[in-house]
Residue frames as qw, qx, qy, qz and C-alpha x, y, z in Angstrom:
[[0.212, -0.619, -0.394, -0.645, 17.05, 1.16, -88.17],
 [0.043, -0.236, 0.527, -0.815, 16.35, 3.20, -85.05],
 [0.172, -0.434, -0.872, 0.147, 13.73, 1.98, -82.61],
 [0.205, -0.541, -0.225, -0.784, 10.65, 4.21, -82.40],
 [0.181, -0.185, -0.745, 0.614, 9.72, 5.20, -78.85],
 [0.176, -0.721, -0.609, -0.282, 6.27, 6.23, -77.67],
 [0.014, 0.367, -0.242, 0.898, 5.83, 9.73, -76.23],
 [0.384, -0.432, -0.801, 0.156, 4.10, 9.26, -72.90],
 [0.212, -0.882, -0.265, -0.328, 3.48, 12.89, -71.99],
 [0.158, 0.572, -0.441, 0.673, 4.88, 15.03, -69.22],
 [0.637, -0.443, -0.604, 0.185, 5.07, 14.12, -65.55],
 [0.421, -0.381, -0.361, 0.740, 4.92, 16.41, -62.52],
 [0.059, 0.873, 0.264, -0.406, 4.30, 20.12, -62.32],
 [0.609, 0.628, 0.168, 0.454, 5.18, 22.13, -65.45],
 [0.501, -0.183, -0.144, 0.834, 7.96, 24.73, -65.03],
 [0.117, -0.056, -0.135, -0.982, 5.61, 27.35, -66.51],
 [0.316, 0.331, 0.748, -0.480, 2.06, 27.36, -65.11],
 [0.148, 0.428, 0.734, 0.507, -0.78, 27.04, -67.60],
 [0.122, 0.015, 0.112, -0.986, -2.66, 30.36, -67.94],
 [0.385, 0.390, 0.685, -0.479, -6.40, 30.58, -67.42],
 [0.539, 0.688, 0.049, -0.484, -6.94, 32.09, -70.89],
 [0.875, 0.361, 0.258, 0.193, -6.17, 30.57, -74.28],
 [0.355, -0.610, 0.371, 0.604, -2.64, 31.35, -75.51],
 [0.670, 0.721, 0.101, -0.147, -2.38, 32.53, -79.12],
 [0.794, -0.040, 0.275, 0.540, 0.58, 31.69, -81.39],
 [0.051, 0.788, -0.231, -0.568, 2.80, 34.13, -83.26],
 [0.783, 0.368, 0.436, 0.246, 2.91, 33.39, -86.98],
 [0.024, -0.868, 0.246, 0.429, 5.80, 35.17, -88.70],
 [0.846, 0.483, 0.021, 0.225, 8.08, 34.97, -91.73],
 [0.688, -0.113, -0.011, 0.717, 11.78, 35.78, -92.08],
 [0.169, 0.562, 0.203, 0.784, 10.70, 39.21, -93.40],
 [0.484, -0.792, -0.211, -0.308, 9.14, 39.88, -89.97],
 [0.820, -0.294, -0.226, 0.436, 12.46, 39.24, -88.24],
 [0.191, -0.964, 0.135, 0.125, 15.00, 41.63, -86.77],
 [0.741, 0.541, -0.281, 0.280, 18.36, 41.76, -88.67],
 [0.611, -0.741, 0.251, 0.120, 21.55, 41.17, -86.69],
 [0.572, 0.665, -0.457, 0.146, 25.25, 41.25, -87.65],
 [0.894, -0.400, 0.001, 0.201, 27.84, 39.02, -86.06],
 [0.093, -0.899, 0.386, 0.183, 31.23, 40.59, -85.41],
 [0.300, -0.478, 0.774, 0.285, 34.03, 39.23, -87.55],
 [0.410, 0.241, 0.855, 0.206, 31.68, 37.85, -90.23],
 [0.164, 0.132, -0.335, -0.918, 30.08, 39.19, -93.41],
 [0.185, -0.378, -0.882, -0.213, 27.00, 36.99, -92.93],
 [0.321, -0.254, 0.110, -0.906, 23.69, 38.38, -91.72],
 [0.079, -0.251, -0.939, 0.222, 21.23, 36.90, -89.29],
 [0.397, -0.366, -0.241, -0.806, 17.52, 37.52, -88.95],
 [0.079, 0.018, 0.826, -0.558, 16.07, 37.02, -85.47],
 [0.394, -0.274, -0.628, -0.612, 12.69, 35.50, -86.26],
 [0.698, -0.605, -0.351, -0.154, 11.63, 34.11, -82.88],
 [0.553, 0.110, -0.373, 0.737, 13.58, 36.03, -80.27],
 [0.254, -0.680, -0.467, 0.504, 13.07, 38.44, -77.35],
 [0.156, -0.359, 0.180, 0.903, 14.24, 41.27, -79.69],
 [0.108, -0.190, -0.675, -0.705, 11.41, 40.61, -82.18],
 [0.361, 0.070, 0.421, -0.829, 8.13, 42.16, -81.00],
 [0.697, 0.143, -0.335, -0.617, 6.21, 40.01, -83.51],
 [0.903, -0.089, -0.418, -0.035, 7.43, 36.74, -81.91],
 [0.074, -0.745, 0.478, -0.460, 8.98, 37.65, -78.52],
 [0.877, -0.153, -0.451, 0.062, 10.07, 34.24, -77.21],
 [0.403, -0.826, 0.314, -0.239, 11.63, 34.18, -73.75],
 [0.778, -0.395, 0.488, 0.008, 13.24, 30.73, -73.66],
 [0.735, 0.099, 0.520, 0.425, 14.61, 30.21, -77.16],
 [0.154, 0.694, -0.243, -0.660, 15.91, 32.02, -80.19],
 [0.728, 0.349, 0.554, 0.204, 15.33, 31.10, -83.82],
 [0.008, 0.764, -0.273, -0.584, 17.59, 32.83, -86.31],
 [0.820, 0.518, 0.186, 0.160, 17.98, 32.51, -90.08],
 [0.385, -0.682, 0.374, 0.497, 21.67, 32.96, -90.86],
 [0.724, 0.682, 0.094, 0.037, 22.67, 33.85, -94.42],
 [0.543, -0.573, 0.415, 0.453, 26.34, 33.25, -95.25],
 [0.549, 0.754, -0.213, -0.292, 27.61, 34.49, -98.64],
 [0.936, 0.257, -0.132, 0.202, 30.02, 32.29, -100.63],
 [0.671, 0.302, -0.330, 0.592, 33.52, 32.01, -99.13],
 [0.266, -0.708, 0.213, -0.618, 32.60, 33.83, -95.90],
 [0.606, -0.012, -0.715, 0.348, 34.00, 32.51, -92.62],
 [0.510, -0.750, 0.008, -0.420, 32.64, 32.92, -89.09],
 [0.206, 0.510, -0.728, 0.410, 35.49, 32.56, -86.61],
 [0.624, -0.293, -0.722, 0.061, 35.07, 29.77, -84.03],
 [0.187, -0.426, 0.398, -0.791, 33.78, 30.76, -80.62],
 [0.403, -0.303, -0.860, 0.076, 31.82, 29.27, -77.74],
 [0.302, -0.364, 0.161, -0.866, 29.14, 30.39, -75.30],
 [0.257, -0.055, 0.823, -0.503, 26.90, 29.08, -72.55],
 [0.694, 0.261, 0.119, -0.660, 23.83, 28.65, -74.79],
 [0.547, 0.052, 0.823, 0.145, 22.86, 25.35, -76.37],
 [0.390, 0.532, -0.240, -0.712, 22.30, 25.49, -80.14],
 [0.685, 0.220, 0.680, 0.145, 21.14, 23.45, -83.09],
 [0.148, 0.505, -0.420, -0.739, 22.23, 24.39, -86.61],
 [0.701, 0.391, 0.595, -0.042, 20.05, 23.12, -89.47],
 [0.145, -0.322, 0.528, 0.772, 21.71, 23.50, -92.86],
 [0.572, 0.558, 0.449, -0.400, 18.85, 24.38, -95.21],
 [0.675, 0.734, 0.059, 0.049, 20.79, 25.37, -98.32],
 [0.256, 0.846, -0.450, 0.130, 24.39, 25.26, -99.48],
 [0.936, -0.096, -0.228, 0.253, 27.50, 23.57, -98.20],
 [0.022, 0.867, -0.356, 0.349, 30.46, 24.41, -96.05],
 [0.636, 0.080, -0.646, 0.414, 32.85, 23.42, -93.31],
 [0.513, -0.792, -0.030, -0.329, 32.18, 23.73, -89.60],
 [0.274, 0.390, -0.713, 0.515, 34.82, 23.86, -86.93],
 [0.772, -0.484, -0.193, -0.365, 33.41, 21.66, -84.14],
 [0.771, -0.585, 0.180, 0.175, 35.65, 21.46, -81.06],
 [0.324, -0.614, 0.550, 0.465, 38.97, 20.48, -82.70],
 [0.523, 0.188, 0.764, 0.327, 37.58, 18.96, -85.92],
 [0.281, 0.329, -0.302, -0.850, 36.70, 20.35, -89.35],
 [0.425, 0.290, 0.852, -0.101, 33.45, 18.76, -90.55],
 [0.077, -0.076, -0.566, -0.817, 31.87, 19.08, -94.00],
 [0.291, 0.427, 0.665, -0.540, 28.21, 20.14, -93.76],
 [0.081, -0.087, -0.614, -0.780, 25.47, 20.39, -96.38],
 [0.550, -0.153, -0.086, -0.817, 21.72, 20.86, -96.76],
 [0.825, -0.201, -0.442, -0.291, 19.71, 18.45, -94.63],
 [0.600, 0.032, -0.631, 0.491, 22.21, 18.18, -91.77],
 [0.498, -0.816, -0.116, -0.270, 21.47, 18.98, -88.11],
 [0.533, 0.291, -0.524, 0.597, 24.36, 19.93, -85.81],
 [0.580, -0.763, -0.269, -0.096, 23.68, 19.96, -82.05],
 [0.374, 0.501, -0.407, 0.666, 26.05, 22.17, -80.06],
 [0.595, -0.588, -0.494, 0.238, 26.09, 21.61, -76.29],
 [0.198, -0.980, 0.028, -0.001, 26.93, 24.62, -74.10],
 [0.331, -0.789, 0.449, 0.257, 30.55, 25.81, -74.50],
 [0.808, 0.188, 0.466, 0.309, 31.14, 23.69, -77.65],
 [0.133, -0.545, 0.355, 0.748, 33.66, 25.56, -79.84],
 [0.561, 0.495, 0.644, 0.161, 32.10, 26.14, -83.26],
 [0.075, 0.580, -0.239, -0.775, 32.51, 28.20, -86.42],
 [0.687, 0.466, 0.557, 0.007, 31.29, 27.92, -90.00],
 [0.068, -0.474, 0.461, 0.747, 32.60, 28.66, -93.49],
 [0.739, 0.549, 0.240, -0.307, 30.64, 28.70, -96.72],
 [0.415, -0.361, 0.674, 0.492, 32.84, 26.77, -99.15],
 [0.489, 0.482, 0.699, 0.200, 30.26, 26.75, -101.95],
 [0.185, 0.109, 0.344, 0.914, 29.24, 29.21, -104.64],
 [0.306, -0.613, -0.477, -0.550, 25.74, 29.99, -103.32],
 [0.281, -0.516, 0.368, -0.720, 24.55, 31.68, -100.14],
 [0.328, -0.124, -0.908, 0.227, 24.30, 29.20, -97.28],
 [0.512, -0.490, -0.068, -0.702, 21.05, 29.31, -95.32],
 [0.397, -0.008, -0.833, 0.385, 21.31, 28.02, -91.77],
 [0.551, -0.645, -0.231, -0.477, 18.47, 27.89, -89.27],
 [0.337, 0.222, -0.689, 0.602, 19.87, 28.31, -85.76],
 [0.618, -0.643, -0.322, -0.318, 17.83, 27.48, -82.67],
 [0.313, 0.352, -0.572, 0.672, 19.33, 28.67, -79.37],
 [0.638, -0.656, -0.312, -0.256, 18.28, 28.05, -75.78],
 [0.112, 0.796, 0.408, -0.433, 18.30, 30.36, -73.98],
 [0.526, 0.800, 0.179, 0.224, 18.31, 32.99, -76.75],
 [0.593, 0.022, -0.047, 0.804, 21.56, 34.79, -77.43],
 [0.084, -0.700, -0.290, 0.647, 21.49, 38.46, -76.42]]
């Protein structure tokens, strides 16, 4: 069993100064997102929290719902952004560096910058993958 650590707060000056006025959140759904296609793939993404979405215009991260139909493959690639894939529904195979790894609902995959990665839906239902990116992809 993993040891639980106590969060002790932040030290030093924050990288973003606290504003004088109260900051309000953006509450959105996937339907409020901005659709995006990825070249070489028949899947579709929805930019939910992203600079391109005026309803939740984040500057430092991107949050995308990625819908991958059965038997669709996204070619491996790499980029300077750091990502986390959360498999919400379905199953498939991810290319991670030089390995093929089986993934399924409930798994989290952390991708450091420049980590080669791709994904294939090997199941018979649409895969739903939540992708968090920092900084956001263009």
